[in-house]
N, C-alpha and C positions, 0 to 999 in steps of 0.2 A: 450614390447615384447608380441609377440602371444603365449599364453600357450597351450601346446600340450599335449594330453593323447594318448599314445601307447597302443593298445588293440590285444594280439596277444597270442595263447596257447603256441607258441614254442618261448623259450627265443632268438633262434640264429635268427629267424626273427627280434625279436624286436631289437637286438643288431646291426643286418645289416641295420636297417633303421636308426640308430642312426649314421652310418657311411655313409652313401649315399650321405648325403649333408652336407654343411656348415650351421646349422641351425640357427646360431646366425646372420651369414653374411645375411641370408633371413629374418631376423627379428623374427625368432621363437624360443621357448624354451621349450625343453621336459622336464616336470615338474613331471610326473608319468607314470607307467606303469600298466598294468592290463593283466590277463591270460584268462578272459573270461567277456563276458556282464554284469554279476551280480557285479563283482569286479568295472567295468568301470562305472555302475550305482552309485555305493556306494561311488566312488571318485568324480563324478558329484555333488553329494549332498552336499559335503564338500569343494570342491575347485573350484575356478574360471578358468574354461577352455574354451577356444576359438575353438578349435579344435581337433577333435578325429579321429585318424588314426585306423581301426579296420579291422582284418580278417574277411572273411565271415563265415567259419567253425570254431565254437568254441564250447565247451562242456556248459551246463547250460543254457546261452543265446547267441545265434548266433549274426552275424553282422546285419542282416535284422531287427531282434528283438531289436536288441540295438538302430539301427537307427530309429524304429517305436517309441520306448520310449522317446529317445531323442528328436524327433520332437514334442512330446506332453509335455514332462515335462522340456525340455531345449531348447526351440527353438531357440535361439541366436546362439547355438553350431552347428559348421560346421561337416559335416562329410564326410572322405574319406573312400572307402571300398577297401579292396584287395581282389582278387580272382585268381582262377585257369581257365584255358580255359573251362573247363566242366560247369563252373557256369555263363558264359557269359550271357545269357538271364535272369537268376534269377536275377544276379546284376543289369541288365538294367532295369528291373521292380521296383528293390528297388529305383530307382533314386526318385519315386514317394513319398518315404518316408521321403524326406528331405535331400538325401544325394547329394553333391554337385560335386562329382567325383568318378571314380573308377580306379584302376590300377590293370593291369594283372601281377602274380607273374610268374619268378621273376621281382620285380620292377626295372626298369631301372632309373639311377641317373637323367638323364634330363628330363624324364615324370615326376618324382616327383618333381623336382624343378619346373616344369611348373604349375603343379597341386597346389603347394604352394604359388606362384605369383598370380595365378588368387584368390586364397582364400585370400592372403593378400590385394590384391586391393579390394575386395569385403569388407572386414572387415574395411579397410580403410574408404571407401564410407559410410559403414553404422555408424562408430562412428562419422564421420564428421556431417553426417545427425542428429544424436542423438545429438551432442553437440550444433547444431544450433537450432534443436527443444528447447533443454533445454534453450539456449539463449532466443529464442522468448517466452518461456514460462515464464521466469523470467521477461521479459520487460513488459508482459502482467499482471503478478501477481503484479510487480510494480506500473503499472498504476490502476489496481483496489484498491491497497493500497493507493494511493494518492487521489484517488475518496472517499475512508472511511475518509481518515483524513481531507480532506475538507469539508466533511459533518458533521463530528464531530463539526469541527468549527463553520460551519453553525449553528448547533443547539445551541450553546451557544452564537452566535452573532446576529442571524437573530432578526428582529422585530416580523415578523409574522409568527407564527408557525402553519401550518393547520394539526390537527392530522392524518387525513386521508391519506394525502399526504406523510406526515412523516412517518408514518407506513409503506406504501408501498414501500417508497423509503429504508428504513433499510432493509426490506426483500431483495429488490434488490442488495443492496450492502453487502449482507450475514452479516447483523449486528443485526440480529432478536433477539440475546440474550439481547439486550437493550431494548426489548419490554417487556421482562418477569415481570409479576407484582410482583413476589417474589424477584426480583433482585434489590439491591438499588446500587449506585455509588457515588464514592468519587473521586474528582480531585485533582491532586497533582501537584505543582510547583515546578521545578528544575532549579537553577540558577548556574552556575560556575562562580566563584568569582575571580576577580584579575588576568586576563589574557591580553595578548596583542592584542589590538582591529585591530592592522594591520595583524596579522597571521590569516587569515580565515581557515586555515587548522585545527587549534584546535577547532574552533568552530563546523566545519562540524565532525570532530572526535566525539565530544561531542552529536551531534544528532544521527550519526550512532551508537555509543555505545549505546544510551538510546533506540533506535529502536530494537537493537539485544536484550536487557532485555526486553522490550514490547513483543516481539515475544515469548520470552521463558515462558512468564508468561501467563497463560490462562485467558481469561476474561480482558485483559489489552490491552489498545489503546495508540497510542503515535500521538500527534498532535502539532503543533506550531502556534502561532499566530504573523504574520508579526511585529504588533505594539511592541512585546515584544521579540526582536531579540536575546536577551541574556538569553532565556530561552527557555526549552520545558515543555509541558504539559502531563501529563499523566491521563488517565480517567481508575480508578480501579472498576471492578465489584465486588460486595458483595452479598454473599447469606444472611447474616444478618449483623446487626451493628456492629459486632465484628471488632475490628482493627487489628486482627492478619495478615490477608493478606496484609494489608497496612503496618504494621510493616516490615514484611519481604521484601517486595518490596522497601520500603525505605533504609532499611539494605544494599539490593543488589545494589541499584543505587549508595549509598555513597561508598562501598567498591570498586565497580568496577570503578568509576570515579577516586578515589584515586588511586589505583593500577595502572590504564592505562595511565590516563592523569597527574596524579600528581597535582592536584588542589582541592580545597575545593568546597564544595556544600552547597547551602542555600536552603532548601525545605521546602515549605509550605502545609501543609494538609488541605483541605477545609472540609466543613461540609458534612455529609452524605445527599445524597438526595434520594427520592424515585419515582420519577417521571420525565419525560422527560422536563415537563414544568419548573421544578427546576433545570436543567442544569446550566442556565445562572448565577442563584444565587450560585449553587455549584462551579461553575469554578470561579466566582469573590471572593468566600471566601477563594479559596486557594490562590488567588493574595494577599487578605489581610492578610492571616496569614502569606505569604513570606513577606509582607511590615513590618510585626511587628518584624524581625530580627535585630540583633545589627549589627553595624558596625563593619568592619574588615573582614578578610580573613577566619578565622576559620570554619569549618564545622558545620551548626547547621540545625536542625528540629523543625520548629514550628507548633504547633497542637492547635490551639485557635480558638475554636467554636464560631461562631456567633450566639447570640439569637435571637429567632423569633422576638423579639420587634424590634432588628435593623435592620432585613431584612423586616419586615412589614413597617417601616418606608419609605424605599425607594418603595412605591407603584407603581404598574403599571400605575396609572392615572398621577403621578408625572414624571415617565420615559417617558411616551407620550409627555408632556409638554415640557420636556427638549430637546426630540429628533424633535419635531415640531421646536422649537426655532432655533436649529441647522440647520434643514431643509429650514427654510425661512430666515436664517441669520438675525434673530430677536435678538440682543445682549441684548436690554433692558429686553425682556423676559427671557434670559438666565440668565441674573443676578439676576433677581428676584428669579427665581427658585433656582438658586445656593445658596443665602443668604437664602433662607426659608430652604433649605436642610442642609446646614452646619453651618447656624447661627440663625436659627429660633426656634430650638430645646433647651429647658431649660435644663441645667445639661448636655450637650452633653458629653459624655464619650470620652475617646481617642480613643477608639476601635470603636464607632459607627461613630464619625468623619471619621476616617480613612476609614472604609467600604465605607461608603457614598461618599467619595472623591474618591476612587476606582472605584465606580460604575459611578460616572460621566465621570472619565476619560476613563471608558471603552466604554460609550456610545459615547463618542467623536471618539475614535479609531473605533468603528463601523461605523459611518458616513462617515468617511476618507475610509474605505474599501469600503463602498458601491458606493462611487463616484470614486474611483480608485486614490485617491490623497494621496495614503501612501508613499509619496516620503521622500527622506533621512532626509531631515529638519523636517518634522512632524514626523516620527519615532524618531528622536532624541528629539524631544520637548516632545513626549508622554513619552520616556523613562526618561529624566530629570525630568518632573512632576511626573512620578512614583517616582523616587528616593528622592523627597522632600517629597512625602506623606509617603515613607518609614522613611526618618529621623525624620519628624514631628517636626523639629526646630520651625515653626511657623504655625499657623492655617492660618494667614494672607498671609504669603509667598505661601501656598498650595491653597487658594483661588485665590491669583493673578496669577498663573501658570496657573491655570484651565481657567480663563478668558483669558489670553494671548493666550494659546493653541485654544480656541474656536474661538476668533478672527480669528486666522490664518486658521482654517479649514472653518470657515464660509466665508472667502474671497474665498478660492479656491471652497467651494459648490456653492457660487454665480456666479464664473466664470464658473464653469461647467453648471450650469443651465442657463446662458444667452449666452453661447457660444455653438451653435447648435452642433458643432464638437465634444466638449469635452463631453458635454452631451451624445451625441449618443456614444461615446467611453467607458463612464461609463455603459452605458446600454449594450452595446456589451461585455464587461467584466463581467457584472452580467449574461448575457445569457450564456457565456463560462463556466462560473461556475455551472449554475444551468440548464444546457440544457436537463437534464434528468427529471426535474419535469415537471409538468403539468402547462408550461408556455405559456402565451399567450401576445399579445398588450394590453389586458384589464389588465392582471396582472400587466405588466411593467407601465402601465400608472398611475395605483393606487401607485406602489411603488415609482415612481419616479415624481408623480404629474404632469403629463403632460396629455394633450388631446390625445386620442389615435389615433385619424385621423391624427393630427399634428405629432405625434411620428412615425406612419407608413410612411408617406411623406419624414420626415427628414432623417428617419432611411435609406431609399430606395437611397436618394440622398447621403448619405456620405458614405454607405457602398457599393453601386453599386448592390443590388439586395433586395428584399423585404424581410420582417421579415421572413416569413414562408420558403423560400427556403435558406436563411440563417441558419436557425434553423436545416432544412433536413441536409442540407451539413454538418453542423457540427456534427450532430449526426451519420451521416454515416462514416464519418473521424474516429470518436470515436470507431464505431462499428468495423472498420478495425483492430484497434489496439486490441481490446478485442477477435477478432475470432482467434488471434493467440494462445488464450491459450485454448488448447483442452479439459482442464477440465471444461470449462463454456459450457453449451448447448446453442442451438440458441435460446430458449426462455428467457436463462438467460441475454444473449448478448443483446437482444431486450428490455428486461425490464432495463438492465442497461443504455441504451441510450435513454429511454423514450418512448418505443413502449410497450403497453400492450398485443399486438397479435403479435405472431410470423410469422403468416401468411401474415399480414399487414407488417409487419418489412421486410420479404422476398421479398414482392411484390415491396417495395419502393427501396430496396437494389438492387433489379435486374436493375429496372428503371434507377437507379444511375449509377452502374458499369456494367451493362451487363452480370451480372452472379448472381446465388443466394448466399445466405451465405454459403450454403456447398459448393458449387463448388469453391467460393474463398477460403474458409477453405482448401479444397483438394488441391487446386494450391499452396498454401503456405507450407503445411505440406508433399505434395507429396504422400497423400495416396488417396484412392479412385479410 
């Protein structure tokens, strides 16, 4: 119902207006009355009113002054002014103050009905437009959120992190707080245990509930790794190493999931890290903590800090050797490194073995993601391997599982590298994820170990356009999604899709679509 306020200093006029039409039938509800403009303004401050019908001549504040005030303070409110013949010109001038219509006294029922129907149609159109704008903004915000989640996953999984590019990208994605030197971070792995794998709705509900929890907590982000389909990951920012915020978040997660999904949760709390370069270790440490949980379905929280010795043991040079072995499908080198990592250290503790095994599994998953070979069988193999690390019934079983998984991934990587079409699809998927970064053929040739000239020629042959044209088209498509969000400035959109200059972005956009970003946004929102 459209809510109406009648304002007139004569009670008989107010009563008469109530009787002239069937307000409910017309879609209106008279919710309040006022005897002058001052009373009307007070009511407007405290009630949600859509339409004010006001007399012209009233004590204290008259109809024209009320219309002026409404136009400024309550611009969404529609105004109909009632007047006598002697005020005709005065009323007509008042239309400039936001008055939608005026009616001469005594008001004829058919004229009032006509005025109300015009107002109703106008309000309906405005509300439809508002609802559409809200929907568009929600979609745009969802798109930005997805970009944020993908980039956090990138921070924990990518091999090469260039500090300057990472810093700029975090600013573009409105993740500046991750750059605060006084802010530490902690990763939290959450698994729901013992649910029917065939019922995907429950898994989706789990992710949606966790996403809502993350939104409620300041400095908290959610993301998920496709390699761990039964889990979600939280990134919690901390002002100090105190565990208070983390404890509160964990309690909130467990209580909500138990209440709404009726299932148990197993939560692993990772090490507190102080720098973006430590995010990978922080993430793996949360997986390691989770892997120390006990079998069964009861809810558990595991906060098991990894010592610096255990983290240091898996040094960057060892990680690089393992990655190269997977990249070049060198099983001999992989086995040598695996036995060195998992069997070469004297007095290997259970925790250091488990952490190192988790790290190896993580590297295998990263290579699978890079070449876009995270098929169901590989994801299942990763999960089964993770389960055996978690159970740790046998170190030999864990090693055998890692070798079998490595063989499977290496076969797929080898196929990707020796099949131009598969390799280009991997490159293309990488570009689709990192289109907003400073990405070039030289960068891609380094990442995928391909000659840049050969990559350029092969990319054009399989994709149908050269790399630069493909990148521009992709960035423009992403820009059209972001431009739907009026809260983002043009320079924000430019940055988010990989342009440092809004001027150059506008030039490219107009060349691509025949209109500037501002013109495109106005055509969507109906403004301008």
